[in-house]
ZAVO-324482 format. One line per 10 residues: number of its first residue (from 1); their letters; for each residue x, y, z of N, C-alpha, C. Coordinates in steps of 0.001 Angstrom, whole numbers, plus 500000, padded with zeros to 6 digits. Layout:
NUM = a = X Y Z X Y Z X Y Z ~ ...
//
This chain:
1 = xxxxxxxxxx = 097190 375529 146665 097333 375306 148016 098190 376317 149014 ~ 097564 376888 149640 098703 377784 150513 099112 377016 151499 ~ 100651 377706 152099 101167 376772 153067 099972 376553 154515 ~ 099387 377264 154628 098567 377067 155860 097678 375629 155653 ~ 097460 375027 154360 097018 373601 154336 097839 372780 154684 ~ 099373 372975 155057 100026 372077 155380 100418 372037 156906 ~ 099717 372612 157457 099621 372924 159056 098802 372177 159562 ~ 099027 371643 160943 097927 370867 161674 096997 371797 162284 ~ 095629 371708 161627 094594 372453 162336 094285 371795 163743 ~ 094642 372192 164606 094243 371759 166403 094080 373422 166757
11 = xxxxxxxxxx = 093773 374231 166272 093070 375376 166940 091288 375421 166927 ~ 090926 376152 168104 089766 375859 168351 088692 376852 166953 ~ 087930 376895 166726 086806 377256 165417 086848 378296 165968 ~ 087305 379559 164606 086955 380916 164653 085401 381463 164588 ~ 085008 382646 164587 084107 383284 164504 083780 383069 163017 ~ 084570 383401 162110 084447 382989 160897 084330 382002 160088 ~ 084558 380847 160570 084304 379596 160484 083042 378923 161359 ~ 082243 379699 161999 081263 379148 162647 080064 378371 161753 ~ 079872 378859 160760 078976 378454 160058 079146 376692 159538 ~ 080311 376564 159432 081208 375501 159157 080936 374732 160100
21 = xxxxxxxxxx = 081102 375459 161376 081424 374521 162676 079594 373939 163016 ~ 078599 374567 162754 077308 373834 162876 076812 373105 162206 ~ 077856 372784 160744 077204 371574 159824 077697 370203 160576 ~ 076444 369366 160137 076920 368071 161481 078094 367421 160555 ~ 078978 366527 161063 079516 365398 160655 079173 364017 160622 ~ 080394 363432 159868 079951 361715 159837 080355 360991 161294 ~ 079784 360148 161270 080042 359476 162311 081096 358712 162286 ~ 082011 358129 163469 082899 357006 163015 082767 355966 162598 ~ 081662 355412 162983 081439 354308 162221 081037 354169 160829 ~ 080366 355226 160464 079874 355367 158896 081387 355603 157944
31 = xxxxxxxxxx = 082223 356538 158417 083294 356793 158128 084580 355614 158008 ~ 084475 354238 159302 084942 353199 159144 084521 352040 158412 ~ 082994 352073 158153 082656 351345 156876 082990 351770 155448 ~ 082331 353166 155267 083047 353409 154212 084909 353174 153732 ~ 085653 353203 154546 086817 352931 154211 086826 351518 154024 ~ 086094 350638 154793 086149 349248 154401 085671 349076 152846 ~ 084714 349477 152504 084147 349210 151321 085595 349892 150058 ~ 085788 351054 150558 086516 351693 149317 087876 351119 149536 ~ 088357 350610 150315 089756 350202 150632 090326 348853 151130 ~ 089585 348448 151868 089817 346962 152402 089284 345955 151583
41 = xxxxxxxxxx = 088367 346159 150812 088280 345027 149817 089239 344809 149119 ~ 089493 345818 148069 090846 345971 147107 091801 345472 147785 ~ 092067 345833 148984 093435 345155 149838 093150 344254 150293 ~ 092175 343103 150302 092018 342036 150310 092419 341073 149139 ~ 092118 342135 148132 092592 341428 146780 094017 341225 146253 ~ 094198 342939 146781 096027 342854 146824 096757 341624 147309 ~ 096399 341426 148696 097052 340730 149410 096921 339241 148827 ~ 095908 338973 148786 095577 337312 147763 096835 337496 146413 ~ 096472 338348 145948 097256 338064 144241 099084 338326 145330 ~ 099352 338935 145827 100529 338970 146455 101306 338033 146775
51 = xxxxxxxxxx = 100309 337029 147545 100772 335632 148207 100880 334525 147230 ~ 099701 334370 146251 099764 333570 145157 101464 333918 144337 ~ 101646 335663 143942 102512 335540 142808 103771 335194 143784 ~ 104105 334974 145233 105166 334366 145340 105545 332929 145266 ~ 104316 332197 144908 104548 330936 144329 104785 330710 143635 ~ 105019 331584 142673 104862 331635 141027 106036 331754 140208 ~ 106597 331002 139702 107859 331094 139325 108104 332546 138793 ~ 109248 333364 138966 109641 334686 138611 109514 334612 137178 ~ 108754 336107 136761 109197 336745 135598 108217 335026 134634 ~ 107439 334054 135245 106671 333548 134253 105278 334699 133810
61 = xxxxxxxxxx = 104809 333973 132624 103390 334605 131998 102593 334366 133368 ~ 102246 333674 134298 101364 333608 135530 101673 334745 136393 ~ 102727 334893 136638 103871 335752 137517 103343 337190 136778 ~ 103478 337061 135542 102843 338847 135255 101620 338760 135000 ~ 100643 337903 134485 099287 337798 135128 098929 338475 136524 ~ 099899 337718 137702 099318 338795 138741 099988 339844 138850 ~ 100812 340311 138433 101366 341833 138379 100752 342701 137855 ~ 099911 341867 136501 098715 342891 135950 097595 342971 136486 ~ 097347 342149 137322 096365 342245 138132 096209 343341 139216 ~ 097567 343237 140229 097755 344066 141044 097369 345497 140459
71 = xxxxxxxxxx = 098248 345668 139261 098316 347501 138838 096672 347716 138665 ~ 095812 346486 137970 094528 347193 137636 093967 347617 138858 ~ 094089 346474 140004 093386 346824 141372 093667 347971 141935 ~ 095213 348502 142012 095470 349798 142359 095016 350828 141895 ~ 094583 350864 140133 093960 351716 139601 092486 352115 139730 ~ 091868 350821 140160 090134 350755 140141 090110 351275 141726 ~ 091073 351166 142611 090923 351801 144353 091433 353538 143915 ~ 092464 353450 143332 092514 355222 143254 091301 355916 142526 ~ 090825 355494 141080 089869 356074 140630 088496 355993 141730 ~ 088313 355105 142412 087333 355241 142897 087462 356155 144619
81 = xxxxxxxxxx = 088848 356202 145186 089213 356935 145987 089398 358713 145726 ~ 089686 358648 144334 090116 360466 144071 089857 360897 142981 ~ 089077 359783 141985 088254 360566 140854 087106 360357 140625 ~ 086254 359570 141029 084804 359669 141632 084034 360583 142392 ~ 084688 361131 143648 084527 362260 144408 084357 363465 143326 ~ 085157 363915 142649 084840 364456 141756 084259 364945 140685 ~ 083301 363317 140040 083132 363493 139134 081473 363345 139945 ~ 081018 362670 140984 079515 362549 141278 079564 362889 143095 ~ 080953 363219 143588 080880 364014 144634 081695 363125 145918 ~ 081303 361811 145935 081501 360609 146742 082113 359469 146171
91 = xxxxxxxxxx = 082710 358841 147176 083463 357549 146440 082209 356328 146643 ~ 082568 355269 146189 081517 354118 146280 081213 354020 148036 ~ 082008 353394 148731 082180 353254 150042 081179 354468 150835 ~ 081603 355878 150334 081147 356900 151090 079449 357200 150632 ~ 079646 356655 149138 077714 356674 148832 077121 355661 149645 ~ 077524 354756 149634 076786 353298 150742 076587 354193 152319 ~ 077546 354468 152546 077058 355398 153718 076426 356552 154174 ~ 076272 357508 152768 075971 358849 152786 076856 359665 153275 ~ 078103 359634 153120 079056 360913 153617 080087 361478 152458 ~ 080529 362242 152472 081493 362671 151620 082478 363388 152378
101 = xxxxxxxxxx = 083916 363255 151851 085136 364636 152408 084774 365942 151702 ~ 085055 366777 152660 084681 368406 152053 085790 369146 152815 ~ 085793 370636 152486 086430 371227 152977 085800 372288 154085 ~ 086559 372685 154918 085749 373527 156146 084627 374142 155719 ~ 084640 375054 154756 083615 375640 154011 082265 374886 153603 ~ 082840 374110 153366 081556 373066 152699 082003 372532 151511 ~ 082569 373145 150736 083031 373058 149402 083245 371687 148988 ~ 083589 371078 147876 084255 369810 147700 085706 369961 147584 ~ 086204 368749 147436 087736 368335 148002 088262 367785 146298 ~ 089337 368495 145687 089889 368057 144468 090455 367180 144442
111 = xxxxxxxxxx = 090775 366648 143548 091884 364860 143073 093006 365160 144251 ~ 093672 366457 143754 095395 366381 144244 095068 366581 146287 ~ 094084 367185 146483 094038 367338 148216 093497 365720 148511 ~ 092541 365083 147503 092283 363961 148329 093422 363075 147704 ~ 094148 363505 146914 095525 362184 147255 096594 362375 148365 ~ 096596 363872 148664 097624 364152 149786 096769 363820 150911 ~ 096069 363834 150639 095160 363623 152298 095106 361842 152789 ~ 095230 361383 151465 095376 359857 151571 096681 359023 151908 ~ 097596 360313 151202 099196 359850 151646 098957 360238 153062 ~ 098434 361568 153767 098978 361738 155025 098165 360962 156125
121 = xxxxxxxxxx = 097517 359697 155601 096688 358817 156951 097766 358138 156888 ~ 099311 358057 156356 100321 357875 157174 100811 357807 158463 ~ 100338 358869 159020 100566 359456 160065 099666 358940 161173 ~ 098050 358997 160478 097000 357968 161302 097834 356877 161787 ~ 098538 355885 161108 099246 354545 160855 100498 354691 162033 ~ 101437 355518 161542 102272 355667 162075 102117 355913 163638 ~ 101419 356251 164101 100959 356947 165426 100103 355898 166360 ~ 100849 354496 165550 100362 353552 166696 098404 353107 166080 ~ 098245 353980 164854 096812 353798 165216 095950 355156 165791 ~ 096340 355439 166627 095954 356369 167268 094997 357406 165844
131 = xxxxxxxxxx = 095479 357860 165009 094930 359031 164322 093733 358699 163933 ~ 093636 356746 163415 092503 356710 163219 091225 356813 163892 ~ 091611 356501 165299 090310 356758 166603 090298 357936 167045 ~ 091230 358915 166377 091250 360261 166882 089661 360861 166711 ~ 089049 360723 165342 087575 361060 165247 086180 360791 167018 ~ 086625 359787 167191 086123 359162 168271 085709 360454 169468 ~ 086785 361448 169999 086946 361824 170504 086841 363557 170081 ~ 087693 363557 168580 087654 365012 168152 086012 365565 168225 ~ 086265 367031 168175 084866 367412 168291 084193 367630 167138 ~ 085082 367547 165664 084826 367440 164437 085059 366366 163866
141 = xxxxxxxxxx = 085453 365385 164609 085165 364077 164369 086476 363524 163059 ~ 087716 364227 163024 089018 364528 162162 089883 363431 162244 ~ 090425 362904 161442 091449 362634 161614 092954 363309 161604 ~ 094185 362533 161876 095127 363450 161584 095282 364205 160419 ~ 094581 363035 159069 095247 363679 158261 093901 364880 157742 ~ 093075 364940 158487 091831 365769 158399 092251 366834 158693 ~ 093029 367043 159939 093469 368217 160759 094582 368434 159466 ~ 095278 367913 159407 096579 368417 158172 096317 369218 157260 ~ 095168 368227 156209 094389 369227 155015 093426 369748 154985 ~ 092952 370101 156539 091764 371216 156996 090619 370678 155980
151 = xxxxxxxxxx = 090321 369182 156324 089187 368365 155630 088135 367984 156716 ~ 087338 367609 156406 085806 367297 157444 085045 366012 156424 ~ 084613 364761 156900 083940 364063 156563 082544 364693 157063 ~ 081649 364807 156068 080104 365499 156386 078760 364426 155927 ~ 077994 363963 156517 076450 363581 155676 076183 364502 154757 ~ 076010 363438 153692 075327 363781 152202 074181 363215 152143 ~ 072879 364152 151119 072269 363244 150530 072612 362118 149964 ~ 071687 360784 150038 072494 359925 149126 072018 360207 148001 ~ 072850 359115 147240 072349 359301 145379 071232 358361 145069 ~ 071283 359193 144263 069789 359009 143413 069619 357079 143194
161 = xxxxxxxxxx = 070624 356617 142560 070920 354817 142243 071084 354390 143775 ~ 070702 353339 143423 070808 351987 144444 072242 351783 144580 ~ 073108 352162 145208 074934 352260 145921 075122 350863 146118 ~ 073743 350543 147099 073996 348968 148106 074416 348109 146936 ~ 073566 347991 145582 073568 346463 145041 074979 346701 144301 ~ 075656 347727 143297 076886 348007 142982 077773 347646 143982 ~ 077750 347714 145294 078627 347398 146337 078458 345940 146636 ~ 077463 345396 146390 077490 343780 146647 078116 343037 145788 ~ 077621 343673 144268 078589 343489 143329 080366 343513 143175 ~ 080391 344568 144013 081960 344479 143654 082243 343898 144890
171 = xxxxxxxxxx = 081708 343607 145618 082129 342404 146762 082271 341140 146185 ~ 081265 340555 145080 081009 339407 144711 082194 339354 143880 ~ 082299 340447 142978 083733 340325 141677 084919 340022 142918 ~ 085264 340916 143996 086629 340964 144848 086489 339220 145284 ~ 085698 338611 145825 085742 337258 146251 085797 336289 145165 ~ 085182 336635 143970 085540 335742 142739 086753 335820 142787 ~ 087459 336943 142516 088704 337266 141996 089668 336320 143095 ~ 089542 336857 144489 090646 336077 145187 090803 334449 144836 ~ 089447 334013 144751 089016 332724 144461 089776 332120 143241 ~ 089525 332884 142311 090246 332401 141415 091678 332571 141181
181 = xxxxxxxxxx = 092297 333335 141516 093606 333298 142047 094187 332370 142644 ~ 093399 331808 143543 093793 330841 144435 093744 329323 143778 ~ 092636 329467 142794 092468 328450 142187 093613 328284 141071 ~ 094002 329140 140168 094693 328872 139462 096132 328784 139727 ~ 096252 329302 140785 097844 329168 141465 097721 328103 141778 ~ 096428 326985 142396 096531 325761 142738 096885 324921 141280 ~ 095973 325411 140368 095819 324432 139336 097444 324804 138503 ~ 097941 325190 138317 099300 326123 137559 100541 325319 138625 ~ 100585 326529 139796 101868 326268 140436 102037 324706 141361 ~ 100828 324298 141590 100955 323317 142421 100936 322240 141642
191 = xxxxxxxxxx = 100592 321963 140763 100674 320726 139582 101809 320523 139174 ~ 102581 322158 139024 103808 322001 138252 104888 321577 139171 ~ 104573 322122 140535 105652 321481 141529 105480 320393 141699 ~ 104276 319296 141542 104019 318306 141493 104336 317680 140439 ~ 104474 317856 139240 105105 317044 138132 106618 317135 138377 ~ 107225 318168 138781 108507 318248 139131 108831 317065 140383 ~ 108176 317250 141012 108255 316124 142201 108295 314418 141542 ~ 107271 314292 140928 107363 313061 140086 108523 313010 138929 ~ 109063 314031 138318 109956 314045 137843 111246 313229 138342 ~ 111462 314074 139229 112494 313535 140571 112338 311946 140703
201 = xxxxxxxxxx = 111504 311779 141381 111272 310479 141591 111115 309474 140561 ~ 111028 309566 139142 111205 309132 138315 112493 308876 137677 ~ 113289 310004 137355 114973 309544 137246 115597 309232 138117 ~ 115034 309434 139331 116066 308685 140473 115854 307440 140314 ~ 115035 306552 139793 114753 305306 139468 115316 304931 138501 ~ 114799 305327 137352 114824 305016 135595 116169 305749 135233 ~ 116322 306839 135606 117565 307323 135143 118981 306418 134696 ~ 119424 305981 136238 120600 305018 136482 120370 303802 135107 ~ 118933 302879 135255 119123 302230 134857 119082 302273 133187 ~ 118627 303427 132822 118535 303690 131073 120182 304152 130607
211 = xxxxxxxxxx = 120930 304719 131588 122161 304931 131372 123205 303353 131356 ~ 122792 302429 131833 123440 301592 132029 123081 300927 130884 ~ 121651 300669 130300 121825 300074 129113 122379 300544 128153 ~ 122480 301606 127879 122725 302767 127103 124456 302485 126663 ~ 125039 302010 127678 126360 302196 127758 126853 300887 127411 ~ 126134 299667 128108 126285 298357 128037 126234 297601 126961 ~ 127211 296764 126314 126954 295696 125001 127837 294613 125680 ~ 127470 293510 124582 128503 292314 124757 128708 291660 123295 ~ 129706 291289 123017 130342 290840 121829 129119 290181 120964 ~ 128802 289035 121581 127752 288305 121042 126061 288975 120622
221 = xxxxxxxxxx = 125905 289670 121157 124920 290390 121063 124663 291874 120623 ~ 125863 292718 120171 126282 293771 119748 125551 294420 119098 ~ 124976 294146 117758 123954 295020 117200 122860 295092 117787 ~ 122427 293855 118709 121075 294422 119265 121317 295101 120312 ~ 122306 295191 121705 122397 296226 122272 122890 297508 121813 ~ 123022 297494 120348 123490 299034 119794 122165 299582 119711 ~ 121336 298679 119008 120113 299345 118540 119220 299467 119735 ~ 119225 298802 121019 118444 299125 122390 118954 300408 122397 ~ 120287 300478 122488 120881 301681 123431 120451 303072 122519 ~ 120262 302665 121174 119616 304123 119872 118521 304262 120795
231 = xxxxxxxxxx = 117944 303363 120673 116297 303738 121090 116004 304236 122312 ~ 116942 304095 123525 117017 304624 124484 117436 306244 124283 ~ 117823 307131 123114 118094 308234 123119 117368 309046 122469 ~ 117496 310474 122129 116509 310894 121752 117087 311487 120389 ~ 116077 311911 119343 116406 311995 118003 117528 312897 117723 ~ 118050 313817 118572 119078 314798 118790 120021 314526 119246 ~ 120180 313351 119818 121241 312486 120673 121857 311314 119687 ~ 120756 310768 119234 120662 309176 118533 122188 309169 117277 ~ 122408 310319 116700 123398 310202 115699 124845 310158 116352 ~ 124827 311424 117816 126097 311555 118363 126445 309985 118627
241 = xxxxxxxxxx = 125616 308982 119533 125668 307973 119985 125767 306936 119070 ~ 125413 306850 117951 125980 306154 116820 127441 306141 116246 ~ 127755 307734 116347 128942 307859 115953 129760 307011 116987 ~ 129566 307306 118551 130007 306946 119483 130538 305111 119495 ~ 129288 304684 119171 129652 302939 118978 130170 302635 118050 ~ 130456 303335 116776 131266 302961 115539 132455 303432 116205 ~ 133093 304482 116777 134731 304286 117389 134765 303506 118156 ~ 133812 302894 119306 134241 301678 120225 134378 300918 119368 ~ 133784 300323 118222 133865 299007 117524 135458 299529 116694 ~ 135723 300423 116500 136724 300502 115514 138225 300645 116779
251 = xxxxxxxxxx = 137893 300546 117890 138845 300777 118872 138702 299083 119212 ~ 138536 298251 118677 138327 296925 119135 137646 296463 120651 ~ 136840 297300 120891 136127 297648 122234 135141 296275 121778 ~ 135067 295069 122204 134160 293897 122101 133021 293665 123039 ~ 133255 294428 124632 132144 294210 125375 132370 295426 126473 ~ 131377 295830 126949 131336 296794 127850 130081 296547 128888 ~ 130449 296868 129691 129549 296580 131024 129279 297420 132340 ~ 128460 298441 132255 128454 299478 133014 127381 299087 134470 ~ 127275 299894 135664 126309 299721 136689 126721 301226 137384 ~ 125471 301626 138473 125648 303004 138377 125958 302842 139854
261 = xxxxxxxxxx = 127014 302921 140564 127324 302876 141916 126402 303957 142769 ~ 126286 305357 142437 125558 306282 143239 125138 307555 141987 ~ 123982 308333 142338 123719 309116 141576 123124 309746 142230 ~ 122570 311509 141517 122058 312728 142209 121398 313433 140927 ~ 120067 313646 141043 118994 314596 140507 120031 315982 140618 ~ 120131 316593 139414 120870 318080 139735 119326 318850 139602 ~ 118935 318857 138471 117868 319728 138076 116558 318864 137339 ~ 115461 319560 137556 114186 318659 137415 113012 319904 136527 ~ 112334 319609 135543 111244 320196 135139 109844 318799 134790 ~ 108957 319172 134822 107954 318165 133970 108556 317129 132920
271 = xxxxxxxxxx = 109374 317590 132203 109619 317006 131092 111179 316904 130659 ~ 112200 317340 131501 112870 317069 131386 114185 317269 132451 ~ 115166 316806 133039 115980 316421 133939 117381 316196 133950 ~ 118356 316483 134874 119863 316258 134771 120336 315871 135566 ~ 121154 314888 135724 121868 314003 136811 123103 313802 136527 ~ 123466 313614 137798 125125 313678 138015 124972 311689 138301 ~ 126148 310928 137653 126060 309336 137960 127636 309287 137769 ~ 128008 308389 139082 128936 307643 139010 128980 306162 138699 ~ 130121 305741 138088 129981 304426 137462 130866 303315 137628 ~ 130819 302543 137964 131729 301520 137761 131374 300015 136742
281 = xxxxxxxxxx = 132362 299165 136157 132217 298494 135130 133330 297856 134966 ~ 133126 296879 133626 134355 296313 133315 134050 296192 131544 ~ 135287 295957 130705 135864 295552 129893 136118 294365 129228 ~ 135909 293821 127931 136287 292524 127711 135603 291156 128179 ~ 136059 290085 127091 134944 289098 126767 136087 288068 127661 ~ 137564 288187 127985 138358 287259 128274 138366 287358 129762 ~ 137780 286325 130744 138028 286507 132561 138960 287095 132790 ~ 140185 286379 132093 141312 286702 132625 142234 287846 132455 ~ 141301 288359 131659 141845 289912 130884 140633 290896 130937 ~ 139928 291387 132182 138793 292057 132377 139470 293211 132727
291 = xxxxxxxxxx = 139368 294256 132250 139228 295430 132949 138252 296453 133528 ~ 138404 296682 134600 137702 297306 135458 137691 298734 135357 ~ 136345 299330 135023 136137 300923 134941 135962 301724 135802 ~ 135839 302805 136004 135250 303609 137057 135257 304869 135920 ~ 133998 305975 136113 133851 307590 135459 132511 307911 136274 ~ 132575 309128 135791 131719 309789 136259 130973 310849 135042 ~ 129691 310948 135510 128945 311445 133898 127590 312411 134370 ~ 127816 313231 133417 126414 314160 133482 125527 313741 132295 ~ 124226 313417 132976 123186 312919 131817 122208 313999 131647 ~ 121619 314411 130694 120608 315412 130469 119312 314144 129905
301 = xxxxxxxxxx = 118126 314255 130280 117401 313448 130267 115961 313909 129519 ~ 115279 313406 128405 114002 314366 128298 113193 313451 128022 ~ 111647 313932 128628 110453 312780 128399 109977 313018 126735 ~ 110094 311884 125903 109250 311993 124697 108073 311747 124412 ~ 107266 311640 123346 106075 312072 122955 104915 310745 123985 ~ 106042 309530 123464 105084 308394 124231 105308 308285 125878 ~ 105865 309678 126454 106020 308925 127673 107301 308807 128670 ~ 108109 308118 127540 109236 307511 127895 110425 308444 127789 ~ 110986 308385 129024 112462 308831 129469 113547 308540 128685 ~ 114098 309580 127643 115368 309165 126843 116679 310069 127423
311 = xxxxxxxxxx = 117690 309617 126939 118761 310403 127299 118867 311592 126182 ~ 118948 312845 125950 119284 314085 125604 120494 314338 124975 ~ 121650 313942 126105 123036 314347 126006 123619 313894 127277 ~ 125051 313253 126916 126001 312893 127908 127312 313235 128068 ~ 127746 313891 129245 128646 314175 129354 129805 313731 130086 ~ 130925 313132 129659 131926 312716 130507 132322 313761 131500 ~ 132384 313482 132891 133076 314641 133624 134427 314335 133980 ~ 134529 312693 134277 135649 311661 134673 135828 310732 133413 ~ 136934 310938 133097 137473 309782 132135 137266 308380 132205 ~ 137057 307107 131919 137484 306425 132217 138328 305584 132462
321 = xxxxxxx = 138566 305291 133752 139894 304720 134320 140088 303395 134338 ~ 141012 302268 133795 140630 300814 133290 141772 300245 134399 ~ 141757 299504 134985 142492 298419 135825 142659 297141 135209 ~ 143598 296412 135252 143399 295388 134866 142923 294550 136083 ~ 142353 293250 135910 142142 292512 136900 143385 291770 137897 ~ 143243 292088 139005 144526 291538 139754 145493 292521 140104 ~ 145443 293771 139596 146530 294598 139452 145710 295710 140348
//
C-alpha cells in the first residue's frame, strides 16, 4: 500500500479515472441496510452477552461461557466482513443488497484494506456520525473511511444463491442466541441470587436457635441434650463438639443455657452460611450461685442432604465472661 492510500481523497476525479467515475455507486440506503445485516445483528448479540455477563459471577463457568460466545460472535463478524469478500466478492449483508466494496479502478479490495477501512470508520463515528452521512451528499457516495482508503461501494450482480434465506436464518439464530442468553442468565443467575436470599432468611431465623440448642444443656437431661446438640452438627464438626462436651463435663460444668441477643449473617451461598452471634446465658444449677455469661461467636453452617441446616464450625471470638449473680 503506498503512502497516497493513507491520505484523504477529496480532490476532483482526474481524467485518468474518468472510466471509474462513470461507474454507478451504491445508494446510501443500500449501504445502511448491508451494514445492519453485517454488523448490527452481531452487535445486538454482543450487547446482550455483555449485559448478561455482568450479572454472572466473575470467572464462573457461566461467565466464561459468555466470554467464549463473545469471541465466537466477533470472529463470525470479522470473517463475514473481511474474509468472505475475498472469497465470494462480498459480505452477507452486501450480497443481500447487491453491492460490494471496490477500489477506484473497480478491482476487488483485499483483507487488509478492508480491515483498515473498518478501523477507519472510527473517523466516521468520531465526527459526530457525520462521516456515516457523508455519502448522502458526496458525489461518489463515500464515507470518510472510503475517502481515506480510496474505496467505493458499487452495485454488483446478485449471487446465484438466494442469500435472503441465509440472512433470515442468521437473523433467527441471532434472535434465538439473545433469547437463550437471557433465559440461561435468568435460570442460573436469578435462581442463584434467589437461593442466596432464601439462605439469608433461613439462617437469620434458624441460625440463632440452632446455636442456642447446641450450646445449652441441663444436668438432669445432659445426655439427651448432648445427643441433640450432636445432631445439630455436621459430620466434620461432630467429633470436635463431642470433645468440647467431654471437656465441659471434666471441668464440672453441670448446666449451661444460652440465648442469642443479636446476630448478623456475614456470608451466604445456597448451601452454606456464616453468621456472627452475641450470646448471653447462665451457668449452674443453684439459683443462688448462678453465673451469667456473655460471649461472641462466629458460626459456619451448611445444609445437609435432608435440607436441614447444621453447624459446620464454631469459633469463639470473645471468650465467655462470667459474673456471679448479685455482683
